[in-house]
LORONU-638801 format. One record per residue (C-alpha): residue number from 0; x, y, z. Coordinates in steps of 0.1 Angstrom, whole numbers. Each point is the difference from the previous one (the first is absolute). Example, Ala and Ser with C-alpha at 12.3 -4.5 7.8 and 13.67 -1.06 7.14 Angstrom:
0; 123; -45; 78 .
1; 14; 34; -7 .
***
This chain:
0; 114; 365; 210 .
1; 32; 20; 8 .
2; 8; 9; -37 .
3; -36; 8; -5 .
4; -1; 24; 29 .
5; 32; 18; -12 .
6; -16; 5; -34 .
7; -32; 13; 15 .
8; 19; 24; 23 .
9; 21; 13; -29 .
10; -31; 6; -20 .
11; -18; 18; 28 .
12; 31; 21; 7 .
13; 6; 11; -36 .
14; -36; 7; -11 .
15; -10; 35; 10 .
16; -33; 2; 17 .
17; -18; 33; -8 .
18; -21; 20; 22 .
19; -31; -21; -7 .
20; 19; -30; 11 .
21; 1; -16; -35 .
22; 34; -12; -14 .
23; 15; 21; -27 .
24; 15; -27; -23 .
25; 18; 25; -23 .
26; 20; 15; 28 .
27; 31; -21; -4 .
28; 13; -9; -35 .
29; 27; -23; 15 .
30; -27; -20; 18 .
31; -20; -3; -32 .
32; 30; -12; -19 .
33; 9; -26; 26 .
34; -36; -11; 1 .
35; -2; -5; -37 .
36; 34; -17; -4 .
37; -4; -23; 30 .
38; 7; -37; -7 .
39; -31; -9; 19 .
40; -36; 7; -9 .
41; -13; 31; 18 .
42; -34; 17; 2 .
43; -17; 28; 19 .
44; -38; -2; 3 .
45; -27; 19; 16 .
46; -20; -16; 27 .
47; -28; -6; -25 .
48; 25; -21; -21 .
49; 6; 24; -28 .
50; 36; 3; -11 .
51; 20; 31; 6 .
52; 33; -12; -13 .
53; 12; -33; -14 .
54; 35; -8; -11 .
55; 9; -19; -32 .
56; 13; -31; 17 .
57; -34; -7; 16 .
58; -18; 6; -34 .
59; 23; -25; -16 .
60; -6; -25; 28 .
61; -38; 4; -5 .
62; 3; -1; -38 .
63; -19; 32; -6 .
64; 10; 34; -15 .
65; 7; 28; 25 .
66; -29; 22; -12 .
67; -24; -30; 4 .
68; 11; -7; 35 .
69; -2; 37; 11 .
70; -35; 3; -15 .
71; -12; -30; 19 .
72; -2; -10; 37 .
73; 18; -23; 23 .
74; -32; -22; 1 .
75; -1; -4; -38 .
76; 35; -16; 0 .
77; -5; -22; 31 .
78; -14; -35; 5 .
79; -34; 0; 18 .
80; 11; -26; 25 .
81; 32; 19; 8 .
82; -20; 32; 5 .
83; -23; -17; 24 .
84; 30; -13; 20 .
85; 18; 34; -1 .
86; -31; 20; 11 .
87; 5; -5; 38 .
88; 36; 11; -3 .
89; -9; 32; -19 .
90; -26; 8; 27 .
91; 25; -6; 27 .
92; 26; 23; -18 .
93; -26; 28; -4 .
94; -10; -3; 36 .
95; 36; 4; 12 .
96; 1; -35; 15 .
97; 30; -10; -22 .
98; 26; 19; -19 .
99; 0; -23; -31 .
100; -6; -34; -12 .
101; 14; -26; -25 .
102; -21; -21; -24 .
103; 6; -21; -31 .
104; -15; 11; -33 .
105; -9; -20; -31 .
106; 0; 20; -33 .
107; -16; -15; -31 .
108; 14; 18; -30 .
109; -21; 6; -31 .
110; 19; -28; -18 .
111; -10; -25; 27 .
112; 34; -1; 16 .
113; -1; 0; 38 .
114; 25; 19; 21 .
115; 3; 0; 38 .
116; 10; 29; 22 .
117; 7; 6; 37 .
118; -15; 34; 9 .
119; 9; 20; 30 .
120; -24; 28; 8 .
121; 2; 30; 24 .
122; -20; 31; 5 .
123; 11; 36; -9 .
124; -15; 21; 27 .
125; -9; 37; 1 .
126; 8; 23; 29 .
127; -31; -11; 18 .
128; 14; -36; -2 .
129; -29; -12; -21 .
130; 10; -22; -29 .
131; -3; 20; -32 .
132; 18; -23; -24 .
133; 12; -36; -2 .
134; 35; -8; -11 .
135; 7; -35; -14 .
136; 32; -17; -10 .
137; -4; -32; -20 .
138; 28; -25; -5 .
139; -3; -25; -29 .
140; 1; -34; 17 .
141; -11; -21; -30 .
142; 32; -21; 0 .
143; -4; -6; 37 .
144; -36; -11; -3 .
145; 9; -24; -28 .
146; 28; -15; 21 .
147; -24; -3; 30 .
148; -25; -19; -22 .
149; 26; -23; -13 .
150; 12; -7; 35 .
151; -36; -8; 11 .
152; -4; -24; -29 .
153; 33; -17; 9 .
154; -11; -2; 36 .
155; -33; -17; -10 .
156; 19; -25; -22 .
157; 23; -8; 29 .
158; -30; -4; 24 .
159; -15; -24; -25 .
160; 32; -21; -2 .
161; 2; 0; 38 .
162; -36; -10; 5 .
163; 2; -28; -25 .
164; 33; -14; 13 .
165; -2; -33; 19 .
166; 25; 14; 25 .
167; -10; 21; 30 .
168; 14; 35; -1 .
169; 1; 25; 28 .
170; 14; 35; 5 .
171; 7; 11; 36 .
172; 13; 32; 15 .
173; 30; 1; 23 .
174; -20; -10; 30 .
175; -14; -31; -17 .
176; -35; 14; -6 .
177; -15; -13; -32 .
178; -5; 26; -27 .
179; -10; -23; -28 .
180; -8; -37; -5 .
181; -11; -17; -32 .
182; -28; -26; -4 .
183; 22; -30; 3 .
184; 13; 12; 34 .
185; -35; 5; 13 .
186; -9; -36; -12 .
187; 31; -15; 16 .
188; -7; 15; 34 .
189; -38; 0; -2 .
190; -2; 36; 13 .
191; 1; 36; -9 .
192; 37; 5; 1 .
193; -2; 38; -7 .
194; -16; 4; 35 .
195; 30; -15; 18 .
196; 23; 23; 20 .
197; 30; -24; 1 .
198; 10; -25; -27 .
199; 13; -23; 27 .
200; -37; -7; 9 .
201; -1; -22; -31 .
202; 30; -21; 12 .
203; -1; -30; 25 .
204; 13; 13; 34 .
205; 28; -26; 1 .
206; 14; 13; -33 .
207; -2; 38; 6 .
208; 34; 3; 18 .
209; 17; -20; -28 .
210; -16; 23; -26 .
211; 11; 32; 18 .
212; 36; -12; 2 .
213; 0; -8; -36 .
214; -13; 33; -10 .
215; 24; 19; 23 .
216; 30; -18; -14 .
217; -9; 5; -37 .
218; -10; 37; 5 .
219; 36; 9; 6 .
220; 9; -11; -35 .
221; -31; 14; -17 .
222; -6; -34; -16 .
223; -32; -20; -3 .
224; -8; -20; 31 .
225; -15; -34; -2 .
226; -15; -23; 26 .
227; -21; -31; 2 .
228; -25; 1; 28 .
229; -36; -9; 10 .
230; -28; 24; -9 .
231; -31; 3; 22 .
232; -34; -3; -17 .
233; -31; 16; 15 .
234; -14; -35; 6 .
235; 29; -8; 23 .
236; 17; -23; -25 .
237; 37; 5; -9 .
238; 16; -2; -34 .
239; 37; -1; -9 .
240; 9; 30; -21 .
241; 31; 15; -16 .
242; 2; 37; 7 .
243; 22; 23; -20 .
244; 3; 37; 7 .
245; 20; 31; -7 .
246; 1; 35; 15 .
247; -6; 27; -26 .
248; 29; 23; -7 .
249; -2; 37; 7 .
250; -5; -3; 38 .
251; -37; -5; -1 .
252; 2; -30; 23 .
253; -26; -18; -20 .
254; 4; -37; -7 .
255; -14; -21; -28 .
256; -7; -36; 10 .
257; -9; -29; -23 .
258; -15; -31; 16 .
259; 0; -34; -17 .
260; -20; -29; 14 .
261; 26; -28; 0 .
262; -19; -22; 25 .
263; 0; -31; -23 .
264; 36; 5; -9 .
265; 11; 1; 36 .
266; -20; -31; 8 .
267; 18; -18; -28 .
268; 33; 15; 11 .
269; 7; 16; -33 .
270; 23; 29; 6 .
271; -3; 19; -32 .
272; 2; 37; -9 .
273; -33; 19; 4 .
274; -7; 9; -36 .
275; 15; -31; -15 .
276; -22; -22; 22 .
277; -31; 19; -10 .
278; 7; -1; -37 .
279; 11; -37; 1 .
280; -34; -11; 14 .
281; -19; 20; -27 .
282; -15; -18; -29 .
283; 3; 32; -19 .
284; 29; 9; -23 .
285; 22; 26; 19 .
286; 30; 19; -14 .
287; 20; 30; 10 .
288; 18; 20; -27 .
289; 20; 31; -4 .
290; -15; 30; -18 .
291; 12; -14; -33 .
292; -19; -33; 5 .
293; 30; -22; 7 .
294; -11; -27; 25 .
295; 18; 0; 34 .
296; -22; -24; 18 .
297; -25; -28; -9 .
298; -22; -20; 24 .
299; -5; -38; -4 .
300; -27; 4; -26 .
301; 21; 25; -20 .
302; 30; -24; 1 .
303; -21; -28; -13 .
304; -12; 21; -29 .
305; 35; 13; -6 .
306; 15; -35; -1 .
307; -25; -9; -28 .
308; 10; 30; -21 .
309; 25; -3; -28 .
310; 16; 33; 7 .
311; 31; 13; 18 .
312; -14; 36; 3 .
313; -6; 15; 34 .
314; -29; 22; -13 .
315; -34; -4; 17 .
316; -16; 2; -34 .
317; 14; -34; -10 .
318; -27; -17; 21 .
319; -28; 14; -21 .
320; -14; -6; -35 .
321; 6; 25; -28 .
322; -33; 20; 4 .
323; 6; 2; 38 .
324; 36; 12; -5 .
325; -13; 28; -22 .
326; -26; 10; 26 .
327; 27; -1; 27 .
328; 24; 22; -20 .
329; -26; 25; -12 .
330; -23; 2; 31 .
331; 12; -19; 31 .
332; 36; 11; 3 .
333; -5; 38; -8 .
334; -29; 1; 24 .
335; 17; -17; 30 .
336; 32; 21; -5 .
337; -20; 33; -1 .
338; -28; -7; 25 .
339; 12; -30; 20 .
340; -28; -24; -8 .
341; -15; -19; -29 .
342; -22; -30; -4 .
343; -14; -19; -30 .
344; -7; -34; -15 .
345; 28; -16; -19 .
346; 11; -36; -10 .
347; 30; -18; 12 .
348; 15; -24; -25 .
349; 25; -23; 19 .
350; 2; -26; -28 .
351; -9; -3; -37 .
352; -37; -5; -4 .
353; -7; 8; 37 .
354; -17; 33; 8 .
355; -12; 9; 35 .
356; -23; 30; 4 .
357; 11; 21; 30 .
358; -10; 31; 19 .
359; 32; 20; 3 .
360; 7; 27; 26 .
361; 31; 22; -2 .
362; 10; 21; 30 .
363; 30; 23; 2 .
364; 16; -2; 35 .
365; 26; 23; 16 .
366; 31; -15; 16 .
367; 17; 12; 32 .
368; 29; 13; -21 .
369; -22; 24; -21 .
370; -3; -23; -30 .
371; -30; -20; -11 .
372; -10; -33; -15 .
373; -31; -14; -17 .
374; -20; -28; 17 .
375; -20; -21; -24 .
376; -27; -24; 11 .
377; -19; -21; -26 .
378; -30; -21; 11 .
379; -12; -29; -22 .
380; -36; 9; -11 .
381; -5; -31; -22 .
382; -29; -11; 23 .
383; -15; 35; -1 .
384; 2; 1; -38 .
385; -15; -34; -3 .
386; -29; 10; 23 .
387; -5; 31; -21 .
388; 0; -21; -32 .
389; -26; -23; 16 .
390; -22; 29; 9 .
391; 2; 13; -36 .
392; -7; -35; -13 .
393; -30; -3; 23 .
394; -13; 33; -11 .
395; 4; -6; -38 .
396; -4; -38; -4 .
397; -28; -25; 5 .
398; 8; -20; 31 .
399; -13; -33; -14 .
400; 16; -1; -35 .
401; 28; 24; 4 .
402; -12; 18; -31 .
403; -3; 38; -2 .
404; -32; 12; 16 .
405; -25; 26; -12 .
406; 20; 29; 14 .
407; 32; -10; -18 .
408; -15; -9; -33 .
409; -20; 32; -2 .
410; 33; 19; 6 .
411; 16; -20; -28 .
412; -30; 7; -23 .
413; 3; 37; 7 .
414; 37; -1; -9 .
415; -6; -19; -31 .
416; -27; 25; -11 .
417; 24; 28; 6 .
418; 27; -17; -21 .
419; -25; -7; -28 .
420; -11; 36; 0 .
421; 36; 12; -4 .
422; 8; -25; -27 .
423; 1; 11; -36 .
424; -1; -35; -17 .
425; -37; -8; 7 .
426; 8; -22; 30 .
427; -29; -19; 16 .
428; -7; -19; 32 .
429; -26; -26; 8 .
430; -18; -8; 32 .
431; -14; -35; 3 .
432; -26; -5; 27 .
433; -2; -38; 8 .
434; -28; -15; 20 .
435; 1; -37; 9 .
436; -30; -22; -12 .
437; -12; -27; 24 .
438; 23; 10; 29 .
439; -28; 0; 25 .
440; -4; -37; -4 .
441; 36; -5; 11 .
442; -7; 18; 33 .
443; -33; -18; 5 .
444; 12; -35; -8 .
445; 36; 1; 14 .
446; 0; 28; 25 .
447; 16; 35; 0 .
448; 36; -13; 6 .
449; -3; -20; -32 .
450; -14; 31; -17 .
451; 30; 20; 12 .
452; 24; -26; -15 .
453; -18; 3; -34 .
454; 3; 38; 1 .
455; 38; -3; 6 .
456; 2; -25; -29 .
457; -20; 24; -22 .
458; 24; 28; 8 .
459; 30; -22; -10 .
460; -16; -10; -33 .
461; -8; 36; -9 .
462; 36; 11; 8 .
463; 12; -27; -24 .
464; -20; 16; -29 .
465; 14; 36; 2 .
466; 32; 17; -10 .
467; 25; 16; 23 .
468; -13; 35; 6 .
469; -37; -10; -1 .
470; -19; -4; 32 .
471; -23; -26; 15 .
472; -20; 13; 30 .
473; -28; -14; 23 .
474; -28; 24; 7 .
475; -16; -23; 26 .
476; -23; -30; 0 .
477; 4; -18; -34 .
478; 8; 32; -20 .
479; 33; 6; -16 .
480; 15; 27; -22 .
481; 26; -2; -28 .
482; 18; 32; -11 .
483; 16; -4; -34 .
484; 24; 29; -6 .
485; 6; 5; -28 .
486; -23; -20; -23 .
487; -2; 2; -38 .
488; -37; -1; -5 .
489; -33; -11; 13 .
490; 5; -33; -19 .
491; 32; -6; 19 .
492; -17; 7; 33 .
493; -28; -24; -11 .
494; 26; -27; -8 .
495; 14; 3; 35 .
496; -35; -2; 15 .
497; -8; -31; -19 .
498; 32; -16; 13 .
499; -12; 9; 35 .
500; -33; -17; -6 .
501; 18; -31; -14 .
502; 24; -1; 29 .
503; -26; 2; 27 .
504; -24; -25; -15 .
505; 27; -27; 7 .
506; -9; -19; 32 .
507; 16; 9; 33 .
508; 11; -25; 26 .
509; -21; 5; 31 .
510; 10; -23; 29 .
511; 10; -28; -25 .
512; -31; 4; -21 .
513; -4; 19; -33 .
514; -23; 31; 1 .
515; -10; 20; -30 .
516; -7; 37; -2 .
517; 2; 25; -28 .
518; 3; 37; -6 .
519; -17; 29; -18 .
520; 20; 30; -11 .
521; -9; 36; -7 .
522; 25; 21; -20 .
523; 5; 38; 1 .
524; 26; 18; -21 .
525; 16; 34; 5 .
526; 27; 21; -16 .
527; 6; 19; -32 .
528; -9; -28; -23 .
529; -33; -10; 17 .
530; -18; 32; -8 .
531; -9; 2; 37 .
532; 10; 28; 24 .
533; -8; -17; 32 .
534; 11; 2; 37 .
535; 11; -27; 24 .
536; -34; -6; 17 .
537; -18; 4; -32 .
538; 22; -26; -17 .
539; -7; -24; 28 .
540; -38; 6; -3 .
541; 2; -5; -37 .
542; 17; -34; 5 .
543; -27; -9; 26 .
544; -28; 9; -25 .
545; 16; -22; -26 .
546; 3; -28; 26 .
547; -37; 3; 9 .
548; -8; -4; -37 .
549; 23; -31; -2 .
550; -18; -15; 31 .
551; -34; 5; -17 .
552; 11; -19; -30 .
553; 10; -30; 20 .
554; 31; -16; 15 .
555; 34; 4; -16 .
556; -8; 30; -20 .
557; 22; 30; -10 .
558; -15; 34; -7 .
559; 19; 32; -8 .
560; -15; 33; 11 .
561; -17; 20; -28 .
562; -11; 35; 8 .
563; -27; -2; -27 .
564; -16; -30; 16 .
565; 8; 5; 37 .
566; -1; 37; 2 .
567; 29; 22; 11 .
568; 14; -11; 34 .
569; -1; 29; 25 .
570; 32; 9; 18 .
***
């Protein structure tokens, strides 16, 4: 507040207070010139918030003309929440409890642009020491606020990386008190590490002296210190861990410690480097590259993939298929270089004809020498994709026959109707509603398992009658739908329906014995040539009405929907 106090004292000194105790702002031309030309925003207001004088710099910061600002009040150009927070400070200033205060201001310009200011306020007092006017100096800190937000965002990204890391990470002060510990460290020790006063509490008593000697020796060189020791779990169990640490530069005395659980490696007497051991045991693809994407390290999975590639390039992109390389170049790499993190789903192509879907994470990591590298971790999500495919299959296909179900066929009918509506060549489509004749006897005589076998066989026969692009679906029970898209005419649709009847009248093999059924078919047409403007559900109802007519006529009949005879099907 030192600069602020000087400005306030100068203002109080140079403004002449008249006999009434009110400041005479016209008394000093030099003061007014300095006020108006100041590189900072300045304003003098009355206690009620009305402006006495405002310089041009403040008007430009607020985005309003000088006359508009002077005609308004401080309240009009202030955020309501900021005013509420500032009110106690104003009261304290008027009461003489403080000489001035400092607050941040947010100005929303008429064009929507937002500017940020740091405002320092002091009182201009009359001869009786009562505050007559308020003097404010506003510094434009918009660039500073933007930098602070970017820093906060980068901090959040870093915290996410730390908390998702399989390695324990701890930050301690010079006394060993824990300042920060990530999730993996809490899991490794089974306790709230942030509440520990001395990092050594996490180490087995027999290993503490060795750890302290190692740290003391390496601190003299400023290098990383590394040690393998036993970590204490809250349950009393011990685990072998590799601990790596480094004291921050700048004399803060803070130490960053990374803990890797190497218990199994120690038991197998595998003396390997900390990160190489971790990556070597992963089933994920792990690579480290420079900022240009040239690979500097590959784990075992990456080496296997690399050996299968017919390429001498060191570029990380060589592991991926063409669409993935495009995504990596346009999205992944720019994002990780600018913000330090990117994730997405790509496909690794280690050999011709082999494509492996993966979830790829790219993280930009700083090195101890001020450089950086990119860590790439790709996890095979083939099983996940297959599970997703099965879920979609279950939601859109009949579980018994594997045919599209009602939900999927209605969607296809809707799309076919939309295409027919857009067509200019009189395109038509036909919906054939098929109901089996005599199927109940199969279930009654041979059982439902035999009936299911017949339904599967019916589905196969129907699929053999249609073209590629047409659809056979099972609605449920012994009802099937055929969507013919496109079809030339009602006669063409009737011809297909008659082939359906002829195919299904052929005996089926039921547990070694022939069984005869049949089928009745209702036809509904739609499209520009049908003369019928009909929706999806209405088309299905029309086919159902035609089927009902066919069933009334006897077995093995085919009937086409006729609006004149059946009445218009309601949507």
